[in-house]
RODO-2510 file (C-alpha; in nm, 4 decimals, decimal comma):
residues 372
     n   res          X          Y          Z
     1     x    -4,8015    -0,5474     1,6682
     2     x    -5,0248    -0,8497     1,7083
     3     x    -5,0268    -1,2114     1,6005
     4     x    -5,2572    -1,1442     1,3052
     5     x    -5,0336    -0,8644     1,1790
     6     x    -4,7167    -1,0752     1,2103
     7     x    -4,8905    -1,3568     1,0259
     8     x    -4,9934    -1,1166     0,7487
     9     x    -4,6372    -0,9857     0,7068
    10     x    -4,5065    -1,3426     0,6689
    11     x    -4,7792    -1,4221     0,4149
    12     x    -4,7113    -1,1074     0,2101
    13     x    -4,3407    -1,1904     0,1918
    14     x    -4,4196    -1,5479     0,0906
    15     x    -4,6501    -1,4320    -0,1899
    16     x    -4,3926    -1,1786    -0,3090
    17     x    -4,1260    -1,4494    -0,3269
    18     x    -4,3635    -1,6623    -0,5344
    19     x    -4,3860    -1,3791    -0,7874
    20     x    -4,7376    -1,2639    -0,7002
    21     x    -4,8292    -0,9033    -0,7697
    22     x    -4,9662    -0,8227    -0,4243
    23     x    -5,0499    -0,4851    -0,2697
    24     x    -5,0947    -0,4136     0,1020
    25     x    -5,3793    -0,1680     0,1636
    26     x    -5,3925     0,0026     0,5052
    27     x    -5,6249     0,2723     0,6424
    28     x    -5,3506     0,5279     0,7065
    29     x    -4,9823     0,5675     0,8023
    30     x    -4,9103     0,5235     1,1727
    31     x    -4,6274     0,5914     1,4133
    32     x    -4,6859     0,2398     1,5470
    33     x    -4,6058     0,0661     1,2178
    34     x    -4,3284    -0,1389     1,3809
    35     x    -4,3938    -0,4364     1,1514
    36     x    -4,4011    -0,2445     0,8239
    37     x    -4,0231    -0,2530     0,7890
    38     x    -4,0425    -0,6327     0,7761
    39     x    -4,2608    -0,6280     0,4635
    40     x    -4,0762    -0,7161     0,1427
    41     x    -3,9773    -0,4263    -0,0813
    42     x    -4,1594    -0,6135    -0,3591
    43     x    -4,4919    -0,5376    -0,1879
    44     x    -4,6240    -0,1844    -0,2549
    45     x    -4,8078    -0,0293     0,0400
    46     x    -5,1085     0,1930    -0,0234
    47     x    -5,3238     0,3954     0,2179
    48     x    -5,6893     0,4980     0,2096
    49     x    -5,5950     0,8246     0,3821
    50     x    -5,2580     1,0081     0,3868
    51     x    -5,2906     1,0820     0,7611
    52     x    -5,4758     0,9260     1,0535
    53     x    -5,8282     1,0641     1,0853
    54     x    -5,9339     1,2098     1,4203
    55     x    -6,2348     1,3737     1,5807
    56     x    -6,5321     1,4676     1,3647
    57     x    -6,3607     1,3698     1,0404
    58     x    -6,2969     1,0176     1,1718
    59     x    -6,6603     0,9846     1,2829
    60     x    -6,7855     1,1218     0,9510
    61     x    -6,5869     0,8806     0,7364
    62     x    -6,6687     0,5825     0,9589
    63     x    -7,0410     0,6432     0,9154
    64     x    -6,9913     0,7096     0,5457
    65     x    -6,8174     0,3717     0,5211
    66     x    -7,1021     0,1983     0,7043
    67     x    -7,4020     0,3654     0,5389
    68     x    -7,2693     0,4727     0,1976
    69     x    -6,9832     0,2314     0,1180
    70     x    -6,9847     0,2955    -0,2578
    71     x    -6,9496     0,6719    -0,2070
    72     x    -6,6758     0,6056     0,0510
    73     x    -6,4919     0,3862    -0,2017
    74     x    -6,5013     0,6624    -0,4633
    75     x    -6,3844     0,9281    -0,2176
    76     x    -6,0833     0,7260    -0,1011
    77     x    -5,9951     0,6488    -0,4622
    78     x    -5,9890     0,2690    -0,4461
    79     x    -6,0081     0,1151    -0,7942
    80     x    -6,1247    -0,2434    -0,7897
    81     x    -6,0416    -0,2802    -1,1607
    82     x    -5,6723    -0,2787    -1,0633
    83     x    -5,7018    -0,6160    -0,8876
    84     x    -5,8070    -0,9736    -0,9549
    85     x    -5,8561    -1,0930    -0,5970
    86     x    -5,9321    -0,9142    -0,2726
    87     x    -5,8332    -1,0593     0,0651
    88     x    -5,9758    -0,8942     0,3753
    89     x    -5,7325    -1,0530     0,6201
    90     x    -5,9102    -0,9263     0,9304
    91     x    -6,2839    -0,8784     0,9776
    92     x    -6,3526    -0,5095     1,0356
    93     x    -6,5736    -0,2232     0,9209
    94     x    -6,3856    -0,2075     0,5899
    95     x    -6,5395    -0,5471     0,5154
    96     x    -6,8524    -0,3445     0,4274
    97     x    -6,6683    -0,1547     0,1549
    98     x    -6,5063    -0,4646     0,0080
    99     x    -6,8222    -0,6760     0,0217
   100     x    -6,9893    -0,4509    -0,2383
   101     x    -6,7187    -0,5140    -0,4967
   102     x    -6,7538    -0,7551    -0,7887
   103     x    -6,4020    -0,8905    -0,7364
   104     x    -6,3433    -1,2422    -0,6091
   105     x    -6,3079    -1,1848    -0,2374
   106     x    -6,2013    -1,3822     0,0690
   107     x    -6,2542    -1,2904     0,4337
   108     x    -6,0566    -1,4118     0,7344
   109     x    -6,2438    -1,4088     1,0657
   110     x    -5,9602    -1,3221     1,3039
   111     x    -6,1754    -1,1706     1,5805
   112     x    -6,3729    -1,3808     1,8253
   113     x    -6,7459    -1,2999     1,7723
   114     x    -6,9175    -1,2092     2,0992
   115     x    -7,2576    -1,0815     2,2182
   116     x    -7,2586    -0,7106     2,3059
   117     x    -7,4241    -0,5547     2,6061
   118     x    -7,6290    -0,2511     2,5024
   119     x    -7,7836    -0,1709     2,8405
   120     x    -7,8259     0,2082     2,8496
   121     x    -7,8856     0,4443     3,1425
   122     x    -7,9533     0,7676     2,9572
   123     x    -8,0925     0,8958     2,6278
   124     x    -7,7410     0,9796     2,5098
   125     x    -7,6210     0,6257     2,5835
   126     x    -7,9272     0,4786     2,4137
   127     x    -7,8642     0,6816     2,0983
   128     x    -7,4949     0,5883     2,0914
   129     x    -7,5674     0,2196     2,1511
   130     x    -7,8431     0,2176     1,8878
   131     x    -7,6060     0,3643     1,6292
   132     x    -7,3316     0,1193     1,7236
   133     x    -7,5726    -0,1751     1,7097
   134     x    -7,6779    -0,0785     1,3578
   135     x    -7,3142    -0,0286     1,2486
   136     x    -7,2200    -0,3725     1,3830
   137     x    -7,5191    -0,5334     1,2111
   138     x    -7,4203    -0,3763     0,8787
   139     x    -7,0673    -0,5082     0,9209
   140     x    -7,1838    -0,8578     1,0171
   141     x    -7,4209    -0,8774     0,7212
   142     x    -7,1397    -0,7777     0,4861
   143     x    -6,9415    -1,0894     0,5776
   144     x    -7,1853    -1,3183     0,3975
   145     x    -7,1187    -1,1416     0,0673
   146     x    -6,7622    -1,2760     0,0519
   147     x    -6,6967    -1,5773    -0,1711
   148     x    -6,5026    -1,7622     0,0989
   149     x    -6,4913    -1,7192     0,4765
   150     x    -6,1956    -1,8571     0,6732
   151     x    -6,2254    -1,8906     1,0521
   152     x    -5,9029    -1,9241     1,2507
   153     x    -6,0468    -2,1551     1,5171
   154     x    -6,3435    -2,3748     1,5957
   155     x    -6,4493    -2,1116     1,8492
   156     x    -6,4483    -1,8429     1,5775
   157     x    -6,6646    -2,0582     1,3527
   158     x    -6,9080    -2,1413     1,6331
   159     x    -6,9226    -1,7738     1,7312
   160     x    -6,9915    -1,6739     1,3704
   161     x    -7,2838    -1,9149     1,3521
   162     x    -7,4249    -1,8398     1,6968
   163     x    -7,3759    -1,4616     1,7096
   164     x    -7,4263    -1,3649     1,3458
   165     x    -7,6836    -1,6276     1,2409
   166     x    -7,8581    -1,7228     1,5668
   167     x    -7,7214    -2,0768     1,5665
   168     x    -7,8091    -2,1617     1,2050
   169     x    -7,5215    -2,2385     0,9653
   170     x    -7,6233    -2,0824     0,6342
   171     x    -7,3041    -2,1418     0,4356
   172     x    -6,9747    -2,3251     0,4364
   173     x    -6,7249    -2,1876     0,6862
   174     x    -6,3715    -2,3188     0,6639
   175     x    -6,1580    -2,3537     0,9772
   176     x    -5,7854    -2,3021     0,9235
   177     x    -5,5727    -2,2662     1,2362
   178     x    -5,3202    -1,9858     1,2175
   179     x    -4,9551    -2,0890     1,2157
   180     x    -4,6295    -1,8969     1,2432
   181     x    -4,2814    -1,9506     1,1075
   182     x    -4,1203    -2,0536     1,4342
   183     x    -3,7802    -2,1388     1,2879
   184     x    -3,6094    -1,8209     1,4072
   185     x    -3,7541    -1,7611     1,7517
   186     x    -3,5202    -2,0002     1,9363
   187     x    -3,2263    -1,7908     1,8167
   188     x    -3,4033    -1,4650     1,9035
   189     x    -3,4720    -1,6038     2,2495
   190     x    -3,0961    -1,6196     2,3120
   191     x    -3,0666    -1,2398     2,3047
   192     x    -2,9310    -1,1102     2,6355
   193     x    -3,1718    -0,9603     2,8858
   194     x    -3,1163    -0,8731     3,2480
   195     x    -3,2660    -1,1570     3,4472
   196     x    -3,4126    -1,1412     3,7940
   197     x    -3,2475    -1,3381     4,0728
   198     x    -3,5931    -1,4293     4,2061
   199     x    -3,6007    -1,8051     4,2735
   200     x    -3,9804    -1,8513     4,2803
   201     x    -4,2291    -1,9141     4,0015
   202     x    -4,2304    -1,6572     3,7197
   203     x    -4,5274    -1,5790     3,4925
   204     x    -4,5066    -1,3930     3,1604
   205     x    -4,7866    -1,2109     2,9739
   206     x    -4,7346    -1,0902     2,6154
   207     x    -5,0467    -0,9137     2,5024
   208     x    -5,2045    -0,6014     2,3574
   209     x    -5,3288    -0,3982     2,6523
   210     x    -5,6861    -0,3396     2,5396
   211     x    -6,0117    -0,3758     2,7301
   212     x    -6,1033    -0,7263     2,6105
   213     x    -5,7654    -0,8663     2,7189
   214     x    -5,8727    -0,8111     3,0842
   215     x    -5,5183    -0,8015     3,2198
   216     x    -5,6582    -0,6403     3,5361
   217     x    -5,7714    -0,9914     3,6329
   218     x    -5,4064    -1,0789     3,6925
   219     x    -5,3640    -0,7886     3,9338
   220     x    -5,6687    -0,8901     4,1397
   221     x    -5,5590    -1,2549     4,1363
   222     x    -5,2024    -1,1610     4,2337
   223     x    -5,3276    -0,9556     4,5278
   224     x    -5,5283    -1,2509     4,6554
   225     x    -5,2414    -1,4984     4,6088
   226     x    -4,9953    -1,2677     4,7822
   227     x    -5,2315    -1,2449     5,0801
   228     x    -5,2305    -1,6253     5,0947
   229     x    -4,8520    -1,6339     5,1179
   230     x    -4,7578    -1,7362     4,7625
   231     x    -4,4249    -1,6175     4,6202
   232     x    -4,4235    -1,5411     4,2459
   233     x    -4,3509    -1,2695     3,9905
   234     x    -4,5454    -1,1516     3,6835
   235     x    -4,3910    -0,9689     3,3857
   236     x    -4,6267    -0,7971     3,1392
   237     x    -4,5057    -0,7119     2,7887
   238     x    -4,7245    -0,5031     2,5611
   239     x    -4,8762    -0,1638     2,5049
   240     x    -5,2231    -0,0276     2,4492
   241     x    -5,5005     0,1956     2,5807
   242     x    -5,5131     0,0174     2,9172
   243     x    -5,1430     0,0617     2,9987
   244     x    -5,1758     0,3565     3,2363
   245     x    -5,4883     0,2161     3,4044
   246     x    -5,3109    -0,1120     3,4748
   247     x    -4,9996     0,0637     3,5994
   248     x    -5,2091     0,2689     3,8414
   249     x    -5,3896    -0,0426     3,9607
   250     x    -5,0580    -0,2116     4,0381
   251     x    -4,9544     0,0900     4,2470
   252     x    -5,2924     0,1062     4,4231
   253     x    -5,2590    -0,2575     4,5279
   254     x    -4,8897    -0,2096     4,6185
   255     x    -4,7832    -0,4877     4,3839
   256     x    -4,4842    -0,3111     4,2279
   257     x    -4,2479    -0,5801     4,3575
   258     x    -4,4721    -0,8557     4,2245
   259     x    -4,5834    -0,7307     3,8832
   260     x    -4,3592    -0,5533     3,6311
   261     x    -4,4840    -0,3805     3,3156
   262     x    -4,2190    -0,3315     3,0457
   263     x    -4,4377    -0,1895     2,7685
   264     x    -4,3867    -0,2888     2,4065
   265     x    -4,0732    -0,4954     2,3509
   266     x    -3,9524    -0,5667     1,9958
   267     x    -3,8127    -0,9052     2,0972
   268     x    -4,0286    -1,0675     2,3679
   269     x    -3,8821    -1,4155     2,3194
   270     x    -3,5981    -1,4004     2,5791
   271     x    -3,8541    -1,2977     2,8415
   272     x    -4,0898    -1,5760     2,7374
   273     x    -3,8143    -1,8358     2,7509
   274     x    -3,6911    -1,7274     3,0953
   275     x    -4,0411    -1,7527     3,2481
   276     x    -4,1939    -2,0685     3,3949
   277     x    -4,5513    -2,0193     3,2717
   278     x    -4,7200    -1,8081     3,0046
   279     x    -5,0422    -1,6478     3,1261
   280     x    -5,3372    -1,5501     2,9027
   281     x    -5,6124    -1,3750     3,1070
   282     x    -5,8265    -1,2557     2,8130
   283     x    -6,2047    -1,2424     2,8057
   284     x    -6,1926    -1,3259     2,4341
   285     x    -5,9262    -1,4334     2,1852
   286     x    -5,9686    -1,5547     1,8290
   287     x    -5,6540    -1,7668     1,8364
   288     x    -5,3620    -1,6194     2,0405
   289     x    -5,0505    -1,7051     1,8395
   290     x    -4,8320    -1,6012     2,1334
   291     x    -4,9375    -1,9223     2,3061
   292     x    -4,7763    -2,1248     2,0285
   293     x    -4,4603    -1,9140     2,0478
   294     x    -4,4385    -1,9666     2,4224
   295     x    -4,4879    -2,3425     2,3976
   296     x    -4,2150    -2,3514     2,1295
   297     x    -3,9757    -2,1863     2,3754
   298     x    -4,0536    -2,4411     2,6470
   299     x    -4,2858    -2,2209     2,8501
   300     x    -4,6234    -2,3928     2,8968
   301     x    -4,9506    -2,2052     2,9099
   302     x    -5,2209    -2,1111     3,1596
   303     x    -5,5168    -1,9614     2,9710
   304     x    -5,8795    -1,8706     3,0231
   305     x    -6,1523    -2,0340     2,8142
   306     x    -6,1865    -1,7341     2,5863
   307     x    -6,2169    -1,8734     2,2340
   308     x    -5,9187    -1,9752     2,0231
   309     x    -5,6854    -2,0702     2,3112
   310     x    -5,9039    -2,3764     2,3776
   311     x    -5,7988    -2,5066     2,0357
   312     x    -5,4316    -2,4222     2,0971
   313     x    -5,4167    -2,6177     2,4247
   314     x    -5,6422    -2,8951     2,2962
   315     x    -5,9195    -2,8307     2,5511
   316     x    -5,6642    -2,8730     2,8320
   317     x    -5,4533    -3,1549     2,6862
   318     x    -5,1546    -2,9274     2,6178
   319     x    -5,1958    -2,6547     2,8801
   320     x    -5,3931    -2,5357     3,1806
   321     x    -5,7437    -2,4196     3,0894
   322     x    -5,9381    -2,2106     3,3429
   323     x    -6,2743    -2,0381     3,3674
   324     x    -6,3093    -1,7055     3,1840
   325     x    -6,3033    -1,4848     3,4951
   326     x    -6,0795    -1,3309     3,7588
   327     x    -6,1398    -1,6384     3,9753
   328     x    -6,0330    -1,8514     3,6801
   329     x    -5,7016    -1,6657     3,6503
   330     x    -5,6500    -1,6961     4,0267
   331     x    -5,7291    -2,0693     4,0181
   332     x    -5,4933    -2,1325     3,7259
   333     x    -5,2007    -1,9496     3,8862
   334     x    -5,2627    -2,1211     4,2196
   335     x    -5,2870    -2,4626     4,0536
   336     x    -4,9438    -2,4493     3,8905
   337     x    -4,7843    -2,3138     4,2090
   338     x    -4,9418    -2,5896     4,4196
   339     x    -4,8393    -2,8697     4,1841
   340     x    -4,4781    -2,8436     4,0511
   341     x    -4,5238    -3,1680     3,8532
   342     x    -4,7485    -2,9848     3,6038
   343     x    -4,4514    -2,7988     3,4540
   344     x    -4,2523    -3,1049     3,3353
   345     x    -4,5752    -3,2790     3,2336
   346     x    -4,6824    -3,0064     2,9915
   347     x    -4,3250    -2,9625     2,8686
   348     x    -4,3401    -3,3268     2,7601
   349     x    -4,6455    -3,2449     2,5463
   350     x    -4,4663    -2,9716     2,3498
   351     x    -4,3944    -3,1554     2,0231
   352     x    -4,7353    -3,3212     2,0112
   353     x    -4,9017    -2,9840     2,0581
   354     x    -4,6940    -2,7997     1,7973
   355     x    -4,7364    -3,0681     1,5311
   356     x    -5,0907    -2,9335     1,4748
   357     x    -4,9630    -2,5908     1,3668
   358     x    -4,7198    -2,6627     1,0836
   359     x    -4,6323    -2,3370     0,9083
   360     x    -4,5387    -2,4898     0,5719
   361     x    -4,8668    -2,6787     0,5639
   362     x    -5,0507    -2,3562     0,6512
   363     x    -4,8827    -2,1735     0,3616
   364     x    -4,9754    -2,4561     0,1250
   365     x    -5,3386    -2,4335     0,2400
   366     x    -5,3436    -2,0568     0,1920
   367     x    -5,1844    -2,0901    -0,1545
   368     x    -5,4664    -2,3282    -0,2438
   369     x    -5,7313    -2,0878    -0,1103
   370     x    -5,5825    -1,7974    -0,3063
   371     x    -5,5351    -2,0081    -0,6189
   372     x    -5,1610    -1,9387    -0,6272
***
């Protein structure tokens, strides 16, 4: 349940309403398919595998995909003759499989390209890193075989050029900011939730709890701010592999009364609206659509310089931009608590900020790209 997935669901429904014969292809069914019920019944859903692969079988098929993509395609039974156009809506290892096909094909770069650290301390680590490096290189090279490449932010485009092509632009890369249909979120934000009677400043984080989101930065920053006498509360919405680690860290630092983790919430908008500031502590983000949602609900943003968010807040014109570090998160939180005038100032910038992310214009651009 991420911004890219929500955007895809909206696009699929739009294409279905326009009478397009569109199929959604996913790797496998999942218990976490919370968005699938929102997909139009006019859109058939197909899977490469009937169940989620695990263990050796998962490793086997991943390497088969990377090193023998044509054999992989035959084994999973994908027939390219059934389609006229292929859209890989998120750059991933399956881009390798699709890049070999003779279909017209379009790739969206939704992930923020970044340099990887392959420092190894043992032979086992060296072997694992060497294999991963080669897998990543194969994936990156496959991107250039797509007919069109769409980057969701200037940072994504710059990362593509710098990381994948060593600073040399070898082909046209189109930048198209993501945009969401925001028409219904004001109403959803009115849903009743139990609100805290805390009178101080309240921060909200809505994020997937994975390693690169570096939510632990907030815990370290909160501990430091508490020691300095600041009164505030942080609510974290989201689930992921880091959930238990973060929960333990909160307990270790005795911050249970300061930071609350609510897990995955189907409707995060009432929480976002009731907060004072939205906090994005990530080490990298391709775009971060939740920032736009928060600004729509009248909750301005404090974000690290981690890629796409710089474009969302206009390099600091429409929100607080901090260094990409724990100190940066600490500085951003401290700044808005020290200066109450920042809240009304950035609220006044709301309409100007949102005018750059018009959903109807985005759909029209995508229709043009797809030739619809």
